[in-house]
C-alpha positions as MATLAB code, in Angstrom:
seq = 'XXXXXXXXXXXXXXXXXXXXXXXXXXXXXXXXXXXXXXXXXXXXXXXXXXXXXXXXXXXXXXXXXXXXXXXXXXXX';
ca = [
     -51.907   29.080   29.377;
     -55.787   28.351   28.684;
     -54.927   28.332   25.121;
     -52.149   25.556   25.257;
     -54.062   23.670   27.509;
     -57.064   23.552   24.826;
     -54.683   23.571   21.760;
     -52.543   20.742   22.705;
     -54.754   19.001   24.881;
     -55.503   15.500   23.163;
     -59.065   14.819   24.581;
     -60.355   18.439   22.948;
     -58.596   17.819   20.028;
     -59.799   15.268   16.960;
     -57.274   12.433   18.339;
     -56.665   11.717   14.273;
     -55.304   15.935   13.416;
     -53.613   15.857   16.671;
     -51.944   12.756   15.978;
     -51.129   13.529   11.804;
     -49.308   16.839   13.779;
     -47.679   14.969   16.005;
     -46.073   12.155   12.746;
     -45.433   15.906   11.101;
     -43.182   17.017   13.654;
     -41.662   13.967   13.937;
     -41.544   13.207   10.320;
     -39.487   16.680   10.061;
     -37.242   15.796   13.132;
     -36.210   12.643   11.449;
     -35.367   14.427    8.224;
     -33.475   17.011    9.598;
     -31.789   14.084   11.615;
     -30.963   12.581    8.675;
     -29.828   15.148    7.096;
     -27.057   16.566    9.700;
     -25.881   12.575    9.600;
     -25.079   13.220    6.056;
     -23.041   16.380    6.687;
     -21.315   14.215    9.325;
     -20.533   12.083    6.743;
     -19.720   14.145    3.587;
     -16.813   16.185    6.209;
     -15.471   12.354    6.818;
     -15.219   11.770    3.746;
     -13.585   14.620    2.601;
     -10.930   14.278    5.815;
     -10.481   10.893    4.719;
      -9.693   12.529    1.048;
      -7.463   15.374    2.606;
      -5.139   12.781    4.478;
      -4.185   11.094    1.433;
      -2.392   14.612   -0.016;
       0.751   15.996    0.738;
       0.624   18.922    3.220;
       0.947   21.737    0.571;
      -2.203   20.211   -1.310;
      -4.038   19.953    2.000;
      -3.626   23.399    2.485;
      -5.271   24.243   -0.865;
      -7.906   22.080   -0.416;
      -8.744   23.732    3.106;
      -8.589   27.242    1.455;
     -10.546   26.084   -1.406;
     -13.146   23.976    0.740;
     -13.758   27.414    2.929;
     -14.050   29.344   -0.076;
     -16.514   27.105   -1.471;
     -18.740   27.281    1.806;
     -18.565   31.177    1.954;
     -19.728   30.707   -1.836;
     -22.605   28.551   -0.772;
     -23.634   30.875    2.143;
     -22.903   34.292    0.488;
     -20.613   35.275    2.952;
     -18.546   38.290    1.106;
];
């Protein structure tokens, strides 16, 4: 409790340092949010592309995409 009160109390920490740490955390979160948005858009684009295929090719694309995801994450 005492550590947290001292470490994260803006009145006992250099204000510029405190703000820089806050900015880093917010920057990281913003970057991660952007990456999530990119991933969602990529999945949307994939769905749009797959809907243009016949049923047989949709199944093939689905299986191949799952295989690619497994390969990217080294799933065995």
